[in-house]
FIVODO-917711 format. One record per residue (C-alpha): residue number from 0; residue in three letters; chain; x negated, y, z negated. Coordinates in nm, 3 decimals. Example, Ala and Ser with C-alpha at 12.3 -4.5 7.8 and 13.67 -1.06 7.14 Angstrom:
2
+------+--------+--------+---------+---------+---------+
| paba | lumkol | zadren |    east |   north |      up |
+------+--------+--------+---------+---------+---------+
|    0 |    ALA |      A |  -1.230 |  -0.450 |  -0.780 |
|    1 |    SER |      A |  -1.367 |  -0.106 |  -0.714 |
+------+--------+--------+---------+---------+---------+
//
This chain:
246
+------+--------+--------+---------+---------+---------+
| paba | lumkol | zadren |    east |   north |      up |
+------+--------+--------+---------+---------+---------+
|    0 |    MET |      A |  -3.419 |   7.781 | -10.222 |
|    1 |    THR |      A |  -3.301 |   7.699 | -10.573 |
|    2 |    ASP |      A |  -3.192 |   7.945 | -10.842 |
|    3 |    ASP |      A |  -3.543 |   7.923 | -10.990 |
|    4 |    HIS |      A |  -3.695 |   8.025 | -10.656 |
|    5 |    ARG |      A |  -3.457 |   8.320 | -10.631 |
|    6 |    LEU |      A |  -3.533 |   8.423 | -10.989 |
|    7 |    LEU |      A |  -3.903 |   8.434 | -10.910 |
|    8 |    VAL |      A |  -3.837 |   8.644 | -10.598 |
|    9 |    GLN |      A |  -3.630 |   8.887 | -10.806 |
|   10 |    TYR |      A |  -3.917 |   8.916 | -11.051 |
|   11 |    PHE |      A |  -4.155 |   9.013 | -10.771 |
|   12 |    LEU |      A |  -3.902 |   9.261 | -10.631 |
|   13 |    ALA |      A |  -3.898 |   9.433 | -10.970 |
|   14 |    LYS |      A |  -4.278 |   9.441 | -11.000 |
|   15 |    ALA |      A |  -4.501 |   9.627 | -10.756 |
|   16 |    VAL |      A |  -4.811 |   9.435 | -10.864 |
|   17 |    VAL |      A |  -4.855 |   9.191 | -11.153 |
|   18 |    SER |      A |  -5.165 |   9.032 | -11.301 |
|   19 |    GLU |      A |  -5.190 |   8.654 | -11.284 |
|   20 |    THR |      A |  -5.188 |   8.635 | -11.664 |
|   21 |    ASP |      A |  -4.870 |   8.843 | -11.696 |
|   22 |    LEU |      A |  -4.706 |   8.645 | -11.416 |
|   23 |    THR |      A |  -4.780 |   8.315 | -11.590 |
|   24 |    ASP |      A |  -4.638 |   8.445 | -11.919 |
|   25 |    ALA |      A |  -4.325 |   8.582 | -11.750 |
|   26 |    PHE |      A |  -4.265 |   8.259 | -11.557 |
|   27 |    GLU |      A |  -4.284 |   8.050 | -11.874 |
|   28 |    LYS |      A |  -4.023 |   8.274 | -12.037 |
|   29 |    MET |      A |  -3.795 |   8.273 | -11.731 |
|   30 |    ILE |      A |  -3.816 |   7.911 | -11.618 |
|   31 |    GLY |      A |  -4.015 |   7.711 | -11.872 |
|   32 |    GLN |      A |  -4.359 |   7.588 | -11.966 |
|   33 |    ASP |      A |  -4.315 |   7.248 | -11.801 |
|   34 |    LYS |      A |  -4.329 |   7.394 | -11.448 |
|   35 |    ASN |      A |  -4.599 |   7.568 | -11.243 |
|   36 |    TRP |      A |  -4.495 |   7.887 | -11.066 |
|   37 |    GLU |      A |  -4.749 |   7.829 | -10.786 |
|   38 |    ASP |      A |  -4.552 |   7.518 | -10.683 |
|   39 |    TYR |      A |  -4.264 |   7.750 | -10.589 |
|   40 |    LEU |      A |  -4.462 |   7.974 | -10.354 |
|   41 |    PRO |      A |  -4.467 |   7.761 | -10.035 |
|   42 |    VAL |      A |  -4.088 |   7.741 | -10.022 |
|   43 |    ILE |      A |  -4.047 |   8.109 | -10.108 |
|   44 |    ASN |      A |  -4.301 |   8.230 |  -9.851 |
|   45 |    ASN |      A |  -4.153 |   8.005 |  -9.581 |
|   46 |    ASN |      A |  -3.824 |   8.188 |  -9.631 |
|   47 |    LEU |      A |  -3.968 |   8.538 |  -9.673 |
|   48 |    ILE |      A |  -4.171 |   8.526 |  -9.351 |
|   49 |    TYR |      A |  -3.850 |   8.582 |  -9.150 |
|   50 |    VAL |      A |  -3.823 |   8.929 |  -9.304 |
|   51 |    PHE |      A |  -4.200 |   8.995 |  -9.277 |
|   52 |    LEU |      A |  -4.265 |   8.957 |  -9.650 |
|   53 |    GLU |      A |  -4.505 |   8.735 |  -9.840 |
|   54 |    ILE |      A |  -4.620 |   8.678 | -10.197 |
|   55 |    ARG |      A |  -4.999 |   8.713 | -10.198 |
|   56 |    ARG |      A |  -5.290 |   8.694 | -10.438 |
|   57 |    ALA |      A |  -5.596 |   8.918 | -10.449 |
|   58 |    VAL |      A |  -5.879 |   8.976 | -10.693 |
|   59 |    SER |      A |  -5.991 |   9.331 | -10.771 |
|   60 |    GLU |      A |  -6.358 |   9.394 | -10.709 |
|   61 |    TYR |      A |  -6.348 |   9.658 | -10.983 |
|   62 |    ASP |      A |  -6.233 |   9.453 | -11.282 |
|   63 |    GLN |      A |  -6.238 |   9.096 | -11.140 |
|   64 |    THR |      A |  -5.870 |   9.053 | -11.234 |
|   65 |    ALA |      A |  -5.642 |   8.838 | -11.018 |
|   66 |    TYR |      A |  -5.316 |   9.004 | -10.909 |
|   67 |    TRP |      A |  -5.004 |   8.893 | -10.723 |
|   68 |    ALA |      A |  -4.749 |   9.097 | -10.532 |
|   69 |    LEU |      A |  -4.467 |   9.079 | -10.280 |
|   70 |    VAL |      A |  -4.619 |   9.247 |  -9.974 |
|   71 |    ASN |      A |  -4.543 |   9.348 |  -9.618 |
|   72 |    ALA |      A |  -4.669 |   9.068 |  -9.394 |
|   73 |    ARG |      A |  -4.685 |   9.273 |  -9.074 |
|   74 |    SER |      A |  -5.029 |   9.267 |  -8.917 |
|   75 |    ASP |      A |  -5.093 |   9.637 |  -8.845 |
|   76 |    GLU |      A |  -5.165 |   9.904 |  -9.103 |
|   77 |    GLN |      A |  -4.938 |  10.163 |  -8.937 |
|   78 |    SER |      A |  -4.627 |   9.946 |  -8.982 |
|   79 |    ILE |      A |  -4.720 |   9.860 |  -9.341 |
|   80 |    LEU |      A |  -4.780 |  10.217 |  -9.453 |
|   81 |    ALA |      A |  -4.496 |  10.375 |  -9.253 |
|   82 |    THR |      A |  -4.240 |  10.238 |  -9.498 |
|   83 |    SER |      A |  -4.365 |  10.477 |  -9.768 |
|   84 |    PHE |      A |  -4.560 |  10.760 |  -9.607 |
|   85 |    THR |      A |  -4.541 |  11.016 |  -9.328 |
|   86 |    SER |      A |  -4.773 |  10.991 |  -9.029 |
|   87 |    ALA |      A |  -4.983 |  11.279 |  -9.168 |
|   88 |    GLU |      A |  -5.014 |  11.103 |  -9.505 |
|   89 |    ILE |      A |  -5.117 |  10.779 |  -9.334 |
|   90 |    GLU |      A |  -5.396 |  10.950 |  -9.140 |
|   91 |    TYR |      A |  -5.507 |  11.122 |  -9.459 |
|   92 |    PHE |      A |  -5.502 |  10.792 |  -9.648 |
|   93 |    LYS |      A |  -5.726 |  10.636 |  -9.382 |
|   94 |    LYS |      A |  -5.975 |  10.921 |  -9.427 |
|   95 |    VAL |      A |  -5.981 |  10.867 |  -9.804 |
|   96 |    ILE |      A |  -6.032 |  10.490 |  -9.766 |
|   97 |    THR |      A |  -6.310 |  10.552 |  -9.512 |
|   98 |    GLU |      A |  -6.487 |  10.784 |  -9.756 |
|   99 |    ILE |      A |  -6.450 |  10.537 | -10.044 |
|  100 |    ILE |      A |  -6.601 |  10.255 |  -9.837 |
|  101 |    GLU |      A |  -6.885 |  10.473 |  -9.712 |
|  102 |    GLU |      A |  -6.959 |  10.567 | -10.075 |
|  103 |    GLN |      A |  -6.971 |  10.200 | -10.185 |
|  104 |    GLY |      A |  -6.636 |  10.188 | -10.358 |
|  105 |    ARG |      A |  -6.570 |  10.515 | -10.538 |
|  106 |    ILE |      A |  -6.531 |  10.888 | -10.479 |
|  107 |    SER |      A |  -6.423 |  11.177 | -10.697 |
|  108 |    GLU |      A |  -6.063 |  11.287 | -10.679 |
|  109 |    THR |      A |  -6.183 |  11.629 | -10.568 |
|  110 |    LYS |      A |  -6.368 |  11.474 | -10.274 |
|  111 |    ALA |      A |  -6.059 |  11.270 | -10.190 |
|  112 |    VAL |      A |  -5.840 |  11.580 | -10.181 |
|  113 |    ASN |      A |  -6.095 |  11.762 |  -9.967 |
|  114 |    GLN |      A |  -6.060 |  11.495 |  -9.696 |
|  115 |    ALA |      A |  -5.748 |  11.691 |  -9.597 |
|  116 |    LEU |      A |  -5.957 |  11.993 |  -9.499 |
|  117 |    PRO |      A |  -5.942 |  12.038 |  -9.118 |
|  118 |    LYS |      A |  -6.230 |  12.074 |  -8.881 |
|  119 |    LYS |      A |  -6.302 |  12.425 |  -8.762 |
|  120 |    GLY |      A |  -6.026 |  12.552 |  -8.536 |
|  121 |    GLU |      A |  -5.782 |  12.272 |  -8.624 |
|  122 |    LYS |      A |  -5.451 |  12.316 |  -8.798 |
|  123 |    PRO |      A |  -5.443 |  12.109 |  -9.119 |
|  124 |    PRO |      A |  -5.176 |  11.833 |  -9.110 |
|  125 |    LEU |      A |  -5.161 |  11.854 |  -9.491 |
|  126 |    THR |      A |  -5.226 |  12.141 |  -9.729 |
|  127 |    LEU |      A |  -5.453 |  12.074 | -10.027 |
|  128 |    GLU |      A |  -5.142 |  12.072 | -10.245 |
|  129 |    ASP |      A |  -4.982 |  11.815 | -10.012 |
|  130 |    ALA |      A |  -5.302 |  11.610 | -10.032 |
|  131 |    GLN |      A |  -5.299 |  11.618 | -10.413 |
|  132 |    ASN |      A |  -4.935 |  11.504 | -10.413 |
|  133 |    ALA |      A |  -5.019 |  11.228 | -10.166 |
|  134 |    ILE |      A |  -5.305 |  11.110 | -10.390 |
|  135 |    HIS |      A |  -5.060 |  11.078 | -10.678 |
|  136 |    LYS |      A |  -4.829 |  10.870 | -10.457 |
|  137 |    PHE |      A |  -5.115 |  10.646 | -10.343 |
|  138 |    ILE |      A |  -5.210 |  10.587 | -10.707 |
|  139 |    SER |      A |  -4.857 |  10.528 | -10.836 |
|  140 |    GLU |      A |  -4.790 |  10.271 | -10.560 |
|  141 |    GLU |      A |  -5.133 |  10.110 | -10.619 |
|  142 |    TRP |      A |  -5.286 |  10.183 | -10.279 |
|  143 |    LEU |      A |  -5.556 |  10.369 | -10.474 |
|  144 |    MET |      A |  -5.669 |  10.323 | -10.833 |
|  145 |    VAL |      A |  -5.820 |  10.552 | -11.094 |
|  146 |    LEU |      A |  -6.160 |  10.425 | -11.206 |
|  147 |    PRO |      A |  -6.331 |  10.472 | -11.541 |
|  148 |    SER |      A |  -6.617 |  10.721 | -11.546 |
|  149 |    GLU |      A |  -6.964 |  10.590 | -11.494 |
|  150 |    GLU |      A |  -7.175 |  10.554 | -11.807 |
|  151 |    GLU |      A |  -7.390 |  10.859 | -11.745 |
|  152 |    GLU |      A |  -7.081 |  11.073 | -11.687 |
|  153 |    GLU |      A |  -6.930 |  10.951 | -12.010 |
|  154 |    GLU |      A |  -7.249 |  11.038 | -12.194 |
|  155 |    GLU |      A |  -7.251 |  11.383 | -12.037 |
|  156 |    GLU |      A |  -6.888 |  11.429 | -12.138 |
|  157 |    GLU |      A |  -6.976 |  11.340 | -12.496 |
|  158 |    ARG |      A |  -7.262 |  11.592 | -12.494 |
|  159 |    SER |      A |  -7.030 |  11.855 | -12.349 |
|  160 |    THR |      A |  -6.769 |  11.779 | -12.612 |
|  161 |    ARG |      A |  -7.024 |  11.824 | -12.888 |
|  162 |    ARG |      A |  -7.129 |  12.158 | -12.738 |
|  163 |    ASN |      A |  -6.771 |  12.274 | -12.686 |
|  164 |    LYS |      A |  -6.489 |  12.072 | -12.835 |
|  165 |    LYS |      A |  -6.229 |  12.274 | -12.646 |
|  166 |    ARG |      A |  -6.375 |  12.181 | -12.307 |
|  167 |    LYS |      A |  -6.211 |  11.886 | -12.133 |
|  168 |    ASN |      A |  -6.355 |  11.685 | -11.844 |
|  169 |    THR |      A |  -6.072 |  11.610 | -11.600 |
|  170 |    HIS |      A |  -6.299 |  11.479 | -11.325 |
|  171 |    ARG |      A |  -6.156 |  11.148 | -11.204 |
|  172 |    TYR |      A |  -6.289 |  10.886 | -10.967 |
|  173 |    LEU |      A |  -6.081 |  10.683 | -10.723 |
|  174 |    GLY |      A |  -6.124 |  10.338 | -10.577 |
|  175 |    ILE |      A |  -5.939 |  10.103 | -10.343 |
|  176 |    GLY |      A |  -5.610 |   9.989 | -10.495 |
|  177 |    ILE |      A |  -5.507 |   9.626 | -10.514 |
|  178 |    ARG |      A |  -5.221 |   9.674 | -10.264 |
|  179 |    THR |      A |  -5.472 |   9.799 | -10.009 |
|  180 |    THR |      A |  -5.680 |   9.488 | -10.071 |
|  181 |    MET |      A |  -5.373 |   9.267 | -10.029 |
|  182 |    GLU |      A |  -5.196 |   9.428 |  -9.736 |
|  183 |    LEU |      A |  -5.461 |   9.612 |  -9.535 |
|  184 |    LYS |      A |  -5.743 |   9.357 |  -9.537 |
|  185 |    PRO |      A |  -5.728 |   9.289 |  -9.157 |
|  186 |    TRP |      A |  -5.761 |   9.661 |  -9.084 |
|  187 |    ILE |      A |  -6.043 |   9.710 |  -9.335 |
|  188 |    ASP |      A |  -6.235 |   9.404 |  -9.212 |
|  189 |    SER |      A |  -6.203 |   9.521 |  -8.852 |
|  190 |    GLU |      A |  -6.266 |   9.891 |  -8.907 |
|  191 |    PHE |      A |  -6.553 |   9.866 |  -9.155 |
|  192 |    GLN |      A |  -6.729 |   9.542 |  -9.068 |
|  193 |    ASP |      A |  -7.070 |   9.715 |  -9.068 |
|  194 |    SER |      A |  -7.017 |   9.831 |  -9.428 |
|  195 |    LEU |      A |  -6.898 |   9.497 |  -9.567 |
|  196 |    LYS |      A |  -7.073 |   9.175 |  -9.657 |
|  197 |    GLU |      A |  -6.934 |   8.821 |  -9.640 |
|  198 |    CYS |      A |  -6.911 |   8.633 |  -9.969 |
|  199 |    ASN |      A |  -7.097 |   8.304 |  -9.931 |
|  200 |    MET |      A |  -6.854 |   8.124 | -10.164 |
|  201 |    CYS |      A |  -6.508 |   8.227 | -10.041 |
|  202 |    SER |      A |  -6.601 |   8.365 |  -9.694 |
|  203 |    GLU |      A |  -6.401 |   8.682 |  -9.761 |
|  204 |    SER |      A |  -6.543 |   9.033 |  -9.722 |
|  205 |    THR |      A |  -6.694 |   9.216 | -10.019 |
|  206 |    LEU |      A |  -6.774 |   9.584 | -10.063 |
|  207 |    MET |      A |  -6.929 |   9.573 | -10.411 |
|  208 |    GLY |      A |  -7.071 |   9.223 | -10.427 |
|  209 |    VAL |      A |  -7.399 |   9.102 | -10.575 |
|  210 |    SER |      A |  -7.693 |   8.985 | -10.368 |
|  211 |    CYS |      A |  -7.924 |   8.689 | -10.418 |
|  212 |    PRO |      A |  -8.237 |   8.784 | -10.615 |
|  213 |    ASN |      A |  -8.449 |   8.621 | -10.344 |
|  214 |    VAL |      A |  -8.533 |   8.914 | -10.114 |
|  215 |    ASP |      A |  -8.569 |   8.674 |  -9.819 |
|  216 |    CYS |      A |  -8.213 |   8.543 |  -9.865 |
|  217 |    ASN |      A |  -7.912 |   8.728 |  -9.727 |
|  218 |    THR |      A |  -7.651 |   8.569 |  -9.956 |
|  219 |    TRP |      A |  -7.385 |   8.792 | -10.112 |
|  220 |    LEU |      A |  -7.108 |   8.702 | -10.356 |
|  221 |    HIS |      A |  -6.809 |   8.879 | -10.503 |
|  222 |    LYS |      A |  -6.870 |   8.948 | -10.870 |
|  223 |    HIS |      A |  -6.580 |   8.720 | -10.959 |
|  224 |    CYS |      A |  -6.719 |   8.445 | -10.735 |
|  225 |    TYR |      A |  -7.057 |   8.485 | -10.903 |
|  226 |    ASN |      A |  -6.886 |   8.457 | -11.242 |
|  227 |    ARG |      A |  -6.740 |   8.122 | -11.136 |
|  228 |    LEU |      A |  -7.078 |   8.008 | -11.008 |
|  229 |    ASN |      A |  -7.237 |   8.108 | -11.337 |
|  230 |    ALA |      A |  -6.966 |   7.956 | -11.558 |
|  231 |    ASN |      A |  -7.217 |   7.729 | -11.728 |
|  232 |    GLY |      A |  -7.490 |   7.995 | -11.742 |
|  233 |    SER |      A |  -7.721 |   7.834 | -11.487 |
|  234 |    ALA |      A |  -7.620 |   7.977 | -11.152 |
|  235 |    LYS |      A |  -7.823 |   7.903 | -10.840 |
|  236 |    CYS |      A |  -7.786 |   8.065 | -10.500 |
|  237 |    PRO |      A |  -7.557 |   7.845 | -10.286 |
|  238 |    LYS |      A |  -7.790 |   7.894 |  -9.991 |
|  239 |    CYS |      A |  -8.153 |   7.905 | -10.107 |
|  240 |    LYS |      A |  -8.102 |   7.753 | -10.456 |
|  241 |    THR |      A |  -8.291 |   8.033 | -10.628 |
|  242 |    ARG |      A |  -8.207 |   8.068 | -10.998 |
|  243 |    TRP |      A |  -7.955 |   8.352 | -11.010 |
|  244 |    LYS |      A |  -7.950 |   8.540 | -11.338 |
|  245 |    PRO |      A |  -7.682 |   8.806 | -11.405 |
+------+--------+--------+---------+---------+---------+
//
């Protein structure tokens, strides 16, 4: 690898996750506008694979933003998560992810914390305080993400604020973080295949995709894939050719 390759690796080591836009801007400042940072990735990844690391791209289903990160390339979720969390935290994390997927992509933070509650007669592996601390770790390391309130909740908050300006709504919602999308995709695809759809454009799984308006067609697309399809404002279903309006 050249010094430019090593500089790019150092950048990723310093950044947990970076948006594609920020990465492009940083690369131009570090190395120059006459080069493309994606041209450096094959050489870098060919060297990183020996230490089970890889630079990967993923698009968030929540905001349709493309992100890049240096990730653990091991194939099983236990090995990936064990570098940061205890075995009890890993099992708790799996419960939270399961609940998020079953609820179509979002749950309240309160519901996430309550996933630590044991079944009757069982000793809890984590206290509720431990669970709250674990949630903060999952968020800070981008395994989970805090989502904006839904429109009706925002409207209710505004009404509540007008009724009582001192009252604050601290209810937060959580979704799947971009690192989970990048590093735990094999586990999610295997564990939750009945809850996921396959995007007809990129053949990757989608949890919050959009479906073809033709009720007799089973085509699903990621929202960002649909946005590409509809770039000129005249999208048609890739399968049945039905006009697909947003």
